[in-house]
LOVO-429954 format. One record per residue (C-alpha): residue number from 0; chain; x negated, y negated, z negated. Coordinates in Angstrom, 3 decimals, padded with zeros to 6 digits. Layout:
residues N
> NUM/A/X/Y/Z
...
***
This chain:
residues 144
> 0/A/-013.263/-087.014/105.075
> 1/A/-010.667/-089.584/106.080
> 2/A/-010.820/-091.100/109.565
> 3/A/-008.810/-094.128/110.681
> 4/A/-008.435/-094.485/114.431
> 5/A/-006.937/-096.936/116.910
> 6/A/-007.332/-098.046/120.495
> 7/A/-005.860/-100.319/123.094
> 8/A/-004.023/-099.167/126.217
> 9/A/-007.294/-098.421/128.055
> 10/A/-008.423/-096.146/125.249
> 11/A/-005.080/-094.502/124.509
> 12/A/-005.714/-091.190/126.304
> 13/A/-009.191/-090.805/124.804
> 14/A/-007.811/-091.685/121.364
> 15/A/-005.241/-088.902/121.622
> 16/A/-007.984/-086.430/122.556
> 17/A/-010.160/-087.646/119.673
> 18/A/-007.282/-087.181/117.229
> 19/A/-006.814/-083.588/118.407
> 20/A/-010.580/-082.983/118.177
> 21/A/-010.795/-084.451/114.653
> 22/A/-007.719/-082.654/113.314
> 23/A/-008.969/-079.327/114.719
> 24/A/-012.226/-079.940/112.814
> 25/A/-010.270/-080.462/109.569
> 26/A/-010.431/-084.261/109.255
> 27/A/-007.585/-086.243/107.719
> 28/A/-006.721/-088.689/110.536
> 29/A/-004.652/-091.864/110.236
> 30/A/-003.560/-093.177/113.644
> 31/A/-003.016/-096.938/113.676
> 32/A/-001.815/-096.886/117.282
> 33/A/-000.878/-097.706/119.851
> 34/A/001.475/-094.812/120.461
> 35/A/001.645/-095.127/124.243
> 36/A/-000.438/-096.552/127.081
> 37/A/001.528/-099.781/127.587
> 38/A/-000.588/-102.950/127.604
> 39/A/-001.503/-104.223/124.124
> 40/A/-003.979/-106.622/122.556
> 41/A/-006.955/-104.707/121.114
> 42/A/-007.495/-107.029/118.089
> 43/A/-004.073/-106.111/116.688
> 44/A/-005.226/-102.509/116.305
> 45/A/-008.904/-103.098/115.528
> 46/A/-007.933/-105.331/112.582
> 47/A/-005.845/-102.532/111.073
> 48/A/-008.683/-099.980/111.163
> 49/A/-011.340/-102.478/110.046
> 50/A/-009.186/-103.609/107.131
> 51/A/-008.590/-100.007/106.073
> 52/A/-012.307/-099.155/106.255
> 53/A/-013.302/-102.379/104.442
> 54/A/-010.949/-101.596/101.535
> 55/A/-011.845/-097.911/101.131
> 56/A/-015.490/-096.748/101.360
> 57/A/-014.341/-093.137/101.706
> 58/A/-012.794/-093.937/105.098
> 59/A/-014.671/-094.124/108.388
> 60/A/-013.176/-095.608/111.502
> 61/A/-013.012/-094.959/115.225
> 62/A/-012.012/-097.703/117.654
> 63/A/-011.610/-097.250/121.390
> 64/A/-011.037/-099.748/124.173
> 65/A/-012.178/-100.054/127.780
> 66/A/-015.697/-101.324/127.033
> 67/A/-015.664/-101.062/123.200
> 68/A/-017.018/-104.611/123.052
> 69/A/-013.744/-106.208/121.977
> 70/A/-012.965/-103.742/119.204
> 71/A/-016.558/-103.878/117.927
> 72/A/-016.542/-107.680/117.830
> 73/A/-013.215/-107.698/116.001
> 74/A/-014.191/-105.039/113.462
> 75/A/-017.525/-106.664/112.678
> 76/A/-015.729/-109.768/111.375
> 77/A/-015.067/-107.792/108.167
> 78/A/-017.820/-108.099/105.573
> 79/A/-017.753/-104.435/104.564
> 80/A/-017.670/-103.145/108.138
> 81/A/-020.606/-102.137/110.290
> 82/A/-019.133/-101.122/113.635
> 83/A/-021.470/-099.627/116.221
> 84/A/-020.743/-099.478/119.924
> 85/A/-021.796/-096.119/121.300
> 86/A/-021.814/-094.549/124.744
> 87/A/-023.964/-091.541/123.741
> 88/A/-024.371/-089.267/120.758
> 89/A/-027.935/-090.535/120.273
> 90/A/-026.681/-094.104/119.815
> 91/A/-023.933/-092.872/117.464
> 92/A/-026.545/-091.038/115.397
> 93/A/-028.753/-094.125/115.115
> 94/A/-025.736/-096.231/114.152
> 95/A/-025.254/-094.027/111.102
> 96/A/-028.886/-093.151/110.375
> 97/A/-030.384/-096.643/110.578
> 98/A/-027.426/-099.037/110.279
> 99/A/-025.046/-097.193/107.949
> 100/A/-022.244/-097.802/110.462
> 101/A/-018.782/-096.984/109.175
> 102/A/-016.857/-097.516/112.415
> 103/A/-017.681/-095.884/115.738
> 104/A/-016.569/-097.852/118.817
> 105/A/-016.213/-095.876/122.025
> 106/A/-015.938/-097.337/125.561
> 107/A/-013.168/-095.302/127.197
> 108/A/-014.050/-096.443/130.713
> 109/A/-017.743/-095.571/130.362
> 110/A/-017.886/-092.292/128.422
> 111/A/-016.725/-088.764/129.181
> 112/A/-014.407/-086.960/126.790
> 113/A/-017.149/-084.429/126.111
> 114/A/-019.639/-087.155/125.170
> 115/A/-017.025/-088.933/123.048
> 116/A/-016.377/-085.766/121.046
> 117/A/-020.096/-085.086/120.692
> 118/A/-020.617/-088.664/119.525
> 119/A/-017.805/-088.295/116.996
> 120/A/-019.270/-085.089/115.618
> 121/A/-022.761/-086.583/115.296
> 122/A/-021.446/-089.827/113.788
> 123/A/-019.400/-088.017/111.153
> 124/A/-022.185/-085.611/110.215
> 125/A/-025.158/-087.970/110.085
> 126/A/-025.999/-089.481/106.700
> 127/A/-027.490/-092.943/106.245
> 128/A/-031.263/-092.627/105.973
> 129/A/-031.650/-095.495/103.493
> 130/A/-035.203/-096.499/102.622
> 131/A/-036.511/-099.309/104.810
> 132/A/-033.132/-099.392/106.560
> 133/A/-031.326/-100.278/103.319
> 134/A/-033.243/-103.566/103.160
> 135/A/-032.309/-104.356/106.754
> 136/A/-028.650/-103.442/106.355
> 137/A/-028.447/-105.666/103.270
> 138/A/-029.433/-108.631/105.473
> 139/A/-026.590/-108.190/107.979
> 140/A/-023.884/-110.170/106.168
> 141/A/-024.275/-113.909/105.889
> 142/A/-022.382/-117.003/104.930
> 143/A/-022.171/-120.089/107.105
***
């Protein structure tokens, strides 16, 4: 499985740990940055991952910022993206199981490394349940 990942400066350290965790588990990881912890604007990096995920259904994404709100809001602007904000593995599981999420957004300032890795593992190994959830997911996108 291919995983695209990015963060902002607040999520940089957790992103590096997640990359190590994912690569050790055998995932093909593409790091969209940043490559240090200097201040950056989270949308610049969230757009890169969201665009990659939107264009290739075989790719899942991971976005990390201080609260995960900004990266989730940015990623969810893409029609083919369903980014879920998760602070626990149970929320990550439901994001995949019920919402067919394809990007996991982690709040670096509100989650431990251990919980982040557990959330990643659950997210990547939980299939979409489909059924009644398929109908609901199909109603997410809209035109204004």
